[in-house]
N, C-alpha and C positions, 0 to 999 in steps of 0.2 A: 550790123552796124553801118550807119550812113556816115560817110566821111564828109565833113563840112568844108572841104577845100579840094581843089583839082587833084585828081589821082596822079597826074604827071609830075606833081611836086613831091611825091612820096619816094624817097630814095631808100628808106630803111623802115621797116615796120615789124616789130616782134612783140608778141603777147606772152607774158609770163603768168603762169598759173602757180601762185606761190603760197606757202604757209610758213609762219613762224612756229617753231616747235620747242619743246623742252630740250635743254642742252644735252647733246650727245658728243662727248669729247672725241671719241674714235669708234670705228667699227672693228669688231673682231674679224678674223679671217673667215670664220664660218658665216657670220652675218653678211659680209661682203660677197662671198661666193653665192649664198642663197639669194641675195638681192639681185645680183647680176643675172642669175639663172631665171628667176621668176619674171623679171621685167623683159628679158630677152624673149622668153616664151610668150609673154602677153602681147608684145608688139615688136617683133624683130625688125620691122621696117623703120621703126622709130628709135628704138634702143639698139643701135647698130654697133658702135665702137665705144669701148670703155676707155678710161683715162690711161690704161696701160697700153692700149693700141693707138691712142691719139693723145699723147701726154701734153699737158699744159703746165704742170708743176704749180698749180694754183693754191695748194693747201686745202682744197675741198676734201671731204670724206669720200665722195664718189662723184664721178662725172660720166655721162654718156654723151655721145655725139651722133649726129645723123648726117649722111651725105646728101647734098642737094645739087642738082644741075644748075649752073649759072653760066649762061652763054656757051662758050666752047669747052668749058671745063666743069669741075665740081668743087664744092667747098664742104668742109666739115664744120657744122654749126652745133653748139650744145643743145641737147634735148633734155638733159637733166643736170642740175647743179645742186649738190647737197653739201652744206657746211655744218659745223657743230650746232647751229641755232636755227637753220631754215632749210627748206627744200623748195626748188622751183622746177617746173616743167615748162620748156620754152617752145613756142610755136612761131617760127618765122613766116611772114607773109611776103614781104619784100626785102631783098638784099641787093645792095649795089644797083638799085633801080630796076631790078628784075623781079617780076611777080613769079613766085615759085610754082612749079607745076602741081605740087601737092596741096596748095592753098587756093581755094576757089573763091573765098570771100573774106572781107575784113571782119565780118561777124563771126566770132568764135564761140558764141553761146551754145552751139550744138556740141562743142567739145567738153563742156563743163562736167557732165556726168562721167565721161570716160576718164578725164584727168583726175577726178575725185576718186574713182575706182583704183587708179594706179597709186594714189597717195595712201589709200587704205591698205593696199597690198604692202607698201613700204612699212606702214605702221604695224602690220601683222607679223612681219619678219623681224623688225628691230624692236624688241620688247622694251617697254618702259617709256617710249616717246609718246607725247600727246601734242596735237595741233592746237594752238592757242589763238592764232590770228590767221585769217585768210586774206589774200589780196590778189587783185588782178592788175598787172602792171602793163601799161601800154607805152612802149619805147619806140620813138620815131626820130628820123632825120628828114627834114623837109628842105627843098631847094633844087638847084642853087638859086640864090637871090642876089640881086645887085644892090649897090649902095643906096640907090633911090627907093628901094623897097622897104627899108627899115622902118620909116615913120609909120606907114600904114600897117605893116606887119605886126608891129608891137604897140599899136595905138591903144589897145584895150588894157595893156599892162602899165604903160607909161604916158606921161603928159606929152601932148603933141608938140610942145615947144622945146622938148629936149633935143640937143644937137647931136643926132646920131652920126653925123659925118665924122666926128672925132672919137667915137666909141668903137674901138676895134675888138673889144672883148666884153662879153656879158655872161653873167652867171647869177640866176635868180632862183631862190628856193622859197617856197611858201606852202602852207597846208591849211586849206579851209576845213573846218569841222562841220559836218552836215548831218542832221538827223534824217534818216530815211527809214520809214516804217518802224518808228520807235527805237531804232538802233543808231548809235552814233558812229559815223564813218569819218575816216581821214581821207582827204584827197591830196596826198603828198605830191607836189608838183615841182619839177625842175625844168627851167628854160635856159638855154645857153647858145652862144655862138662864139667863134674865134676866127678873126681875120689875121693872116700873117702880114698883110699890108692893107692899110686903109684904102678903100675903093675896090678891093678884090672881091669876086663873088664868094659867097659863104653859104654854109648849110646851117639850118636852125635845128637844134636838138631839143627834144621834148621827152620827159619821162614822167608819167602820171601813175601813181600807185594808189588804187582805191581799196581801202581795207577797213575792217571793223576796228575802231580805235581802241576799245576796251578789250583787254585780253580775257579769255575764258579759260576755265580749267582744262576742258577737253572738248574739241569740236568733232561732231559726227560728220560723215560725208555730206549729209543733207544740209548741215549748217554751213559747210564750206561752199557748196553749190549756191546756197541762198546769197551769200556775200558776193560771189562772182556774178550772179544774175543781176543783182542791184548795180554792180559796176557796169555791166553791159547796158543797162538802161540809161545811165547818166553820162556815159563817156562822150557821146557825140555832141550833145549840147555843151558839155564842159569844154571840149576842144575848141568849139566855136567861140567860146567866151575868152579863151586864152590867146588864140592866134586869129588875126584878121587877114584873110586872103580874098 
């Protein structure tokens, strides 16, 4: 993945390998135990801490976290989030302006097959669930930017005669529908910033979820990888059309 803006502006970059699934209101004790054991055996360096060891009290069915070195310390960052309707595997590349030692590239296409294999393992253990939509989510924070940067930064989304000097808070959501190789995709996009004081430096948040818009009855791992692969192909150009740096 080629980043269409300077790397020194990237403060946070996390890629989510996600799937919507048929509803699973809760996990049985046996399912939870089997799932924890299977994932930990598959990749103990990634599925390190369960929600019992690193509790967040989020209401998810299951969470895993992984420890990453950040400057002089470590942080625990989610590696798996599973709620009653979806599951996501998270791959952080930048946190707090630090490129993580385990992430060598912004291009995560080489992880698609591995992540799909782990999703299949989950499906094999938790009987009755089916994946109906796959999405690759690119979550970023860029900056810091100064007051004078706003007009150019957001010129592709807003009219240049908008008075950004008086806009201290922005939250924009939109979703282009795009046909790619005969399949309809959502490009769900959120763009936001918040200044505590006008004139103060700010970070620009971006969240782009590229997914197959139409649900299917059941997606095979190859179907999931195909969606993620298409997302990998379009994300760089799309980022460049949203943010102007």
